[in-house]
C-alpha positions as CSV (number, residue, x, y, z in Angstrom):
1,X,0.0,0.0,0.0
2,X,2.9,2.3,0.7
3,X,4.8,2.9,-2.6
4,X,8.6,3.3,-2.5
5,X,8.4,6.7,-4.3
6,X,6.0,8.1,-1.6
7,X,8.0,6.5,1.2
8,X,11.3,8.0,-0.1
9,X,9.6,11.4,-0.5
10,X,8.2,11.3,3.1
11,X,11.5,10.1,4.6
12,X,13.6,12.7,2.7
13,X,11.3,15.6,3.6
14,X,10.9,14.6,7.3
15,X,14.6,14.0,7.7
16,X,15.3,17.5,6.5
17,X,12.8,19.0,8.9
18,X,13.7,17.2,12.2
19,X,17.4,16.8,11.6
20,X,17.4,13.0,12.3
21,X,17.4,10.3,9.7
22,X,13.9,8.9,9.1
23,X,13.6,5.4,7.7
24,X,10.4,3.7,6.3
25,X,9.9,0.0,5.7
26,X,7.2,-2.1,4.0
27,X,5.2,-4.8,5.7
28,X,8.1,-7.2,5.3
29,X,10.7,-5.0,7.0
30,X,12.5,-4.0,3.8
31,X,13.6,-0.3,3.8
32,X,11.7,1.5,1.0
33,X,12.5,5.1,2.0
34,X,15.3,6.8,4.0
35,X,17.0,10.1,4.5
36,X,20.2,8.1,4.1
37,X,19.6,6.6,0.6
38,X,22.3,4.0,1.1
39,X,19.9,2.1,3.4
40,X,17.1,1.8,0.8
41,X,16.7,-1.9,-0.1
42,X,18.2,-3.3,3.1
43,X,16.5,-5.4,5.7
44,X,15.5,-3.7,9.0
45,X,15.1,-6.6,11.5
46,X,13.6,-4.5,14.3
47,X,10.6,-3.7,12.1
48,X,9.4,-7.4,12.1
49,X,8.4,-7.4,15.7
50,X,6.9,-3.9,15.5
51,X,4.8,-4.9,12.5
52,X,3.6,-8.1,14.3
53,X,2.7,-6.4,17.6
54,X,1.9,-2.9,16.3
55,X,3.8,-1.6,19.3
56,X,6.7,0.8,19.1
57,X,10.2,-0.3,20.0
58,X,13.4,1.6,21.0
59,X,17.0,0.4,20.7
60,X,20.1,1.8,22.2
61,X,23.5,1.3,20.6
62,X,24.2,-2.1,22.2
63,X,20.7,-3.5,21.4
64,X,20.9,-2.2,17.8
65,X,24.2,-4.1,17.2
66,X,22.4,-7.4,17.8
67,X,19.8,-6.7,15.1
68,X,20.4,-6.8,11.3
69,X,20.3,-3.4,9.6
70,X,19.3,-1.6,12.8
71,X,20.8,1.6,14.3
72,X,20.0,3.2,17.6
73,X,16.6,5.0,17.7
74,X,12.9,4.3,17.7
75,X,10.7,2.2,15.4
76,X,6.9,2.7,15.2
77,X,4.2,0.8,13.3
78,X,2.4,2.3,10.4
79,X,-1.2,1.3,10.6
80,X,-3.9,1.6,7.9
81,X,-7.4,0.3,8.4
82,X,-6.2,-1.6,11.5
83,X,-3.5,-3.5,9.6
84,X,0.3,-2.9,9.8
85,X,1.6,-1.8,6.4
86,X,5.1,-1.0,7.5
87,X,7.2,1.0,10.0
88,X,8.8,4.4,10.4
89,X,12.1,4.6,12.3
90,X,14.1,7.6,13.5
91,X,17.8,7.2,14.0
92,X,19.4,8.7,17.1
93,X,19.7,8.1,20.8
94,X,16.2,7.1,22.1
95,X,16.1,10.0,24.5
96,X,16.6,12.4,21.6
97,X,14.3,11.0,19.0
98,X,11.4,9.6,21.1
99,X,9.8,13.0,21.2
100,X,9.5,13.0,17.3
101,X,8.2,9.5,17.1
102,X,4.4,10.0,17.4
103,X,4.5,13.2,15.3
104,X,6.4,11.4,12.4
105,X,4.1,8.4,12.7
106,X,0.9,10.4,12.5
107,X,2.2,12.5,9.7
108,X,3.2,9.5,7.7
109,X,-0.1,7.7,8.2
110,X,-2.0,10.9,7.1
111,X,0.0,11.1,3.9
112,X,-0.5,7.3,3.4
113,X,-4.3,7.7,3.8
114,X,-4.3,10.6,1.3
115,X,-2.2,8.6,-1.1
116,X,-4.7,5.7,-0.9
117,X,-7.7,8.0,-1.3
118,X,-6.1,9.7,-4.3
119,X,-5.3,6.3,-5.9
120,X,-8.9,5.1,-5.3
121,X,-10.3,8.3,-6.7
122,X,-8.2,8.0,-9.8
123,X,-9.1,4.4,-10.3
124,X,-12.8,5.3,-9.9
125,X,-12.4,8.1,-12.4
126,X,-10.8,5.8,-14.9
127,X,-13.5,3.2,-14.4
128,X,-16.2,5.9,-14.9
129,X,-14.5,7.1,-18.1
130,X,-14.4,3.6,-19.5
131,X,-18.0,3.1,-18.6
132,X,-19.2,6.2,-20.3
133,X,-17.1,5.5,-23.4
134,X,-18.5,2.0,-23.6
135,X,-22.1,3.2,-23.2
136,X,-21.6,5.8,-25.9
137,X,-20.4,3.2,-28.3
138,X,-22.7,0.4,-27.1
139,X,-23.5,-2.3,-29.6
140,X,-25.6,-5.3,-28.4
141,X,-24.1,-7.4,-31.1
142,X,-20.6,-6.8,-29.6
143,X,-21.0,-6.3,-25.9
144,X,-23.4,-8.0,-23.5
145,X,-25.8,-5.4,-22.0
146,X,-25.9,-7.2,-18.7
147,X,-22.1,-7.0,-18.4
148,X,-22.3,-3.2,-18.7
149,X,-25.1,-3.1,-16.2
150,X,-23.0,-5.2,-13.8
151,X,-19.9,-2.9,-14.2
152,X,-22.1,0.2,-13.5
153,X,-23.6,-1.5,-10.4
154,X,-20.1,-2.3,-9.2
155,X,-19.4,1.5,-9.4
156,X,-22.6,2.3,-7.6
157,X,-24.7,3.4,-10.6
158,X,-28.1,2.0,-11.6
159,X,-28.4,2.4,-15.4
160,X,-32.1,1.5,-15.2
161,X,-32.8,5.0,-13.8
162,X,-34.0,7.7,-16.3
163,X,-31.0,9.7,-17.5
164,X,-30.1,12.4,-20.0
165,X,-26.7,12.9,-21.5
166,X,-24.8,16.2,-21.3
167,X,-21.5,16.7,-23.1
168,X,-19.2,19.7,-22.3
169,X,-16.5,20.8,-24.7
170,X,-13.8,23.0,-23.1
171,X,-11.2,24.8,-25.2
172,X,-8.5,27.3,-24.7
173,X,-9.3,30.4,-26.9
174,X,-6.8,31.4,-29.6
175,X,-4.2,33.9,-28.5
176,X,-6.0,36.6,-30.4
177,X,-9.2,36.2,-28.5
178,X,-7.9,35.3,-25.1
179,X,-7.8,38.1,-22.5
180,X,-4.3,39.7,-22.6
181,X,-3.5,39.0,-18.9
182,X,-4.3,35.3,-19.2
183,X,-1.5,32.9,-20.4
184,X,-2.2,29.7,-22.3
185,X,-3.1,26.7,-20.2
186,X,-2.3,23.0,-20.6
187,X,-5.7,21.2,-20.6
188,X,-4.2,18.3,-18.8
189,X,-3.3,20.5,-15.8
190,X,-6.9,21.8,-15.4
191,X,-8.6,18.4,-16.0
192,X,-9.3,17.7,-12.3
193,X,-10.4,21.3,-11.8
194,X,-12.9,21.0,-14.7
195,X,-14.3,17.7,-13.4
196,X,-14.7,19.2,-9.9
197,X,-16.6,22.2,-11.4
198,X,-19.0,19.9,-13.3
199,X,-19.5,17.6,-10.3
200,X,-20.4,20.6,-8.1
201,X,-23.5,21.2,-10.3
202,X,-24.2,17.5,-11.2
203,X,-23.8,16.3,-7.6
204,X,-26.5,13.6,-7.5
205,X,-24.7,10.3,-6.4
206,X,-26.2,8.7,-9.5
207,X,-24.7,11.3,-11.9
208,X,-21.9,9.7,-13.9
209,X,-19.3,12.4,-14.7
210,X,-16.2,11.5,-16.7
211,X,-13.5,13.1,-18.9
212,X,-14.1,11.2,-22.2
213,X,-11.4,12.8,-24.3
214,X,-9.1,15.8,-24.1
215,X,-11.3,18.8,-23.5
216,X,-14.5,16.8,-23.4
217,X,-16.5,15.9,-20.2
218,X,-19.5,13.6,-20.5
219,X,-22.3,13.4,-17.9
220,X,-25.0,10.8,-17.7
221,X,-27.3,12.8,-15.4
222,X,-30.0,11.1,-13.4
223,X,-33.2,12.9,-14.4
224,X,-35.9,13.0,-11.6
225,X,-39.5,12.7,-12.9
226,X,-40.3,16.3,-12.2
227,X,-37.1,17.7,-13.8
228,X,-37.6,19.8,-16.8
229,X,-35.2,20.4,-19.7
230,X,-35.2,24.1,-19.0
231,X,-33.7,23.5,-15.6
232,X,-31.1,21.2,-17.0
233,X,-30.1,23.9,-19.5
234,X,-29.8,26.4,-16.7
235,X,-27.4,24.0,-14.8
236,X,-25.3,23.7,-17.9
237,X,-25.1,27.4,-18.3
238,X,-23.9,27.7,-14.7
239,X,-21.1,25.2,-15.5
240,X,-20.1,27.0,-18.7
241,X,-20.2,30.4,-16.9
242,X,-17.9,29.1,-14.2
243,X,-15.5,27.5,-16.6
244,X,-15.4,30.6,-18.8
245,X,-14.4,32.6,-15.7
246,X,-11.4,30.3,-15.1
247,X,-8.5,31.9,-16.9
248,X,-10.6,32.6,-20.0
249,X,-11.4,29.0,-21.0
250,X,-14.3,28.6,-23.4
251,X,-17.0,26.0,-22.7
252,X,-20.1,24.8,-24.5
253,X,-22.7,22.1,-23.7
254,X,-24.8,19.8,-25.7
255,X,-27.9,18.1,-24.2
256,X,-29.5,14.9,-25.3
257,X,-33.0,13.5,-24.5
258,X,-34.3,11.3,-21.7
259,X,-33.4,7.7,-21.8
260,X,-33.8,4.6,-19.6
261,X,-32.1,1.8,-21.4
262,X,-28.5,1.0,-22.6
263,X,-29.5,1.7,-26.2
264,X,-31.3,4.8,-25.1
265,X,-28.2,6.0,-23.2
266,X,-26.1,5.5,-26.2
267,X,-28.5,7.5,-28.3
268,X,-28.8,10.4,-25.8
269,X,-25.0,10.6,-25.6
270,X,-24.6,10.7,-29.3
271,X,-27.4,13.2,-29.5
272,X,-25.6,15.4,-27.0
273,X,-22.5,15.3,-29.1
274,X,-24.6,16.1,-32.2
275,X,-26.2,19.1,-30.4
276,X,-22.7,20.5,-29.7
277,X,-21.5,20.2,-33.3
278,X,-24.8,21.4,-34.9
279,X,-25.2,24.2,-32.4
280,X,-21.8,25.5,-33.3
281,X,-23.0,25.8,-36.9
282,X,-26.4,27.4,-36.4
283,X,-26.0,29.2,-33.0
284,X,-22.3,29.6,-32.5
285,X,-22.6,32.3,-29.8
286,X,-24.9,30.2,-27.5
287,X,-23.1,28.2,-24.8
288,X,-25.9,25.5,-24.5
289,X,-27.5,23.5,-27.3
290,X,-30.4,21.1,-26.9
291,X,-30.9,18.3,-29.5
292,X,-34.7,18.9,-29.3
293,X,-34.1,22.3,-30.9
294,X,-31.9,20.7,-33.6
295,X,-33.7,17.6,-34.8
296,X,-34.4,19.0,-38.2
297,X,-30.7,20.0,-38.6
298,X,-29.7,16.5,-37.5
299,X,-32.0,15.0,-40.1
300,X,-30.5,17.2,-42.8
301,X,-27.0,16.2,-41.9
302,X,-28.0,12.5,-42.3
303,X,-29.0,13.3,-45.9
304,X,-26.2,13.1,-48.5
305,X,-24.6,16.4,-49.5
306,X,-25.7,16.1,-53.1
307,X,-29.3,15.9,-52.0
308,X,-28.9,19.0,-49.7
309,X,-27.2,20.9,-52.6
310,X,-30.1,20.0,-54.9
311,X,-32.6,21.3,-52.3
312,X,-30.7,24.6,-52.0
313,X,-30.5,25.0,-55.7
314,X,-34.1,24.2,-56.4
315,X,-35.7,26.1,-53.5
316,X,-33.4,29.1,-53.0
317,X,-31.0,29.6,-56.0
318,X,-32.4,33.1,-56.8
319,X,-32.3,34.2,-53.2
320,X,-28.7,33.0,-52.8
321,X,-27.7,35.2,-55.7
322,X,-28.8,38.3,-53.7
323,X,-26.0,40.3,-51.9
324,X,-28.1,40.3,-48.8
325,X,-28.8,36.5,-48.8
326,X,-27.6,36.0,-45.2
327,X,-30.2,38.5,-44.0
328,X,-33.0,37.0,-46.2
329,X,-32.0,33.5,-44.9
330,X,-32.3,34.6,-41.3
331,X,-35.7,36.2,-42.0
332,X,-37.1,33.0,-43.5
333,X,-35.7,31.0,-40.6
334,X,-37.1,33.3,-37.9
335,X,-40.5,33.4,-39.7
336,X,-40.8,29.6,-39.7
337,X,-39.3,29.0,-36.2
338,X,-41.7,31.5,-34.6
339,X,-44.9,30.0,-35.9
340,X,-45.3,32.2,-39.0
341,X,-46.0,35.1,-36.6
342,X,-44.9,38.5,-37.6
343,X,-44.5,39.9,-34.1
344,X,-42.5,37.0,-32.7
345,X,-40.3,36.9,-35.8
346,X,-39.4,40.6,-35.5
347,X,-38.7,40.1,-31.8
348,X,-36.4,37.1,-32.6
349,X,-34.6,39.2,-35.2
350,X,-34.4,42.3,-33.0
351,X,-35.9,44.5,-35.7
352,X,-39.1,46.4,-36.4
353,X,-42.0,44.4,-37.8
354,X,-42.1,46.7,-40.8
355,X,-38.6,45.7,-41.6
356,X,-39.7,42.0,-41.5
357,X,-42.6,42.9,-43.8
358,X,-40.2,44.6,-46.3
359,X,-37.9,41.6,-46.3
360,X,-40.8,39.1,-46.8
361,X,-42.1,41.1,-49.7
362,X,-38.7,41.1,-51.3
363,X,-38.4,37.3,-50.8
364,X,-41.9,36.8,-52.4
365,X,-41.0,39.0,-55.3
366,X,-37.8,37.0,-56.0
367,X,-39.3,33.6,-55.5
368,X,-42.6,34.4,-57.1
369,X,-44.4,32.5,-54.2
370,X,-46.1,33.8,-51.1
371,X,-44.5,33.1,-47.8
372,X,-47.9,32.3,-46.2
373,X,-48.0,29.2,-48.4
374,X,-46.6,26.9,-45.8
375,X,-45.4,24.1,-48.1
376,X,-43.3,26.6,-50.1
377,X,-42.1,28.2,-47.0
378,X,-41.0,24.9,-45.4
379,X,-39.0,24.0,-48.5
380,X,-37.3,27.4,-48.2
381,X,-36.8,26.9,-44.5
382,X,-35.1,23.5,-45.1
383,X,-32.9,25.0,-47.8
384,X,-31.9,27.8,-45.5
385,X,-30.9,25.3,-42.8
386,X,-29.0,23.2,-45.3
387,X,-27.1,26.3,-46.5
388,X,-26.2,27.3,-43.0
389,X,-25.0,23.9,-42.1
390,X,-22.7,24.2,-45.1
391,X,-20.3,21.3,-45.4
392,X,-20.9,17.6,-45.8
393,X,-22.0,15.1,-43.2
394,X,-18.4,13.9,-42.5
395,X,-17.6,17.3,-41.0
396,X,-20.7,17.3,-38.8
397,X,-20.6,13.9,-37.1
398,X,-18.1,12.3,-34.8
């Protein structure tokens, strides 16, 4: 349990502080750390009895000569969860070093506990990472669902509970957009900090939070029956706001839909990733994207690019030739996404309703068709979305 590297670090640092050589052994009495590095790897006979009895022992010069690898001083047991895991010894006359014994023992046991906790936490994090990755790529023809369920149970997670996937993408802004006082950061160094930030918001014991790739954090959030998507989006905004305040990091979130099966969890995770990618195309400034708002976009990306190009050419070729095409495209999109309502469309565009009327008249004149004819308008709407998505499917999917 006590690694040689940790033992050597503790022994070296403590020796420097108290001025007496500190020696640490493993449970077999072998020296694994010492302020006197020449003693590392030797056998410390006095430790055997101390480990067995869990009682400290002192040895003067004459007593130490009778024991292999032992010098005058005090030897104390290191105990973890009631079991002896080694000893810590302090070299010197017993009267001099006895006063340091309990302090060094307690400090070493504290560091040992912290090391064990850190190792356990890292192992749990890696297991959670592997679980989320395997769920995201789950194929019942390749992996037994019961095996994944068992692994999740071993980690304390019940995959039968309703969940929704959230995926966070964290990036370091380009030097040109980063705040001048903020230096570049290595994403590896802030990984633990980012995970802690996400876990502070997604704190349910059943929330599975894991770093799935550099700069990506996945969450399989347990969704209570009364929980609404709006509240989840607010939680995600809280996370992105906190991350954005940490040395100028940029963060976005994608949210899937409710699921309660392994296949459903895979789909909601993939949907969350799609929401991130599609949201960057159609609402790049927004930090949070819901797949429920992007289902039509998702469907369009599933269609081959030649078909999308034909749709754009047939439905909007004349409009695309106009110098103000982006403005006209946004007007058509707002008109459709706001229920063909003039007031709501003008509010969404942040312009006067008369400006919307002017643009709509222009669109009708160019296309030769009224925008209140919904079939025509929907074809235009899909063409506008396809145009805004731009590149082919390969660039829009993982």
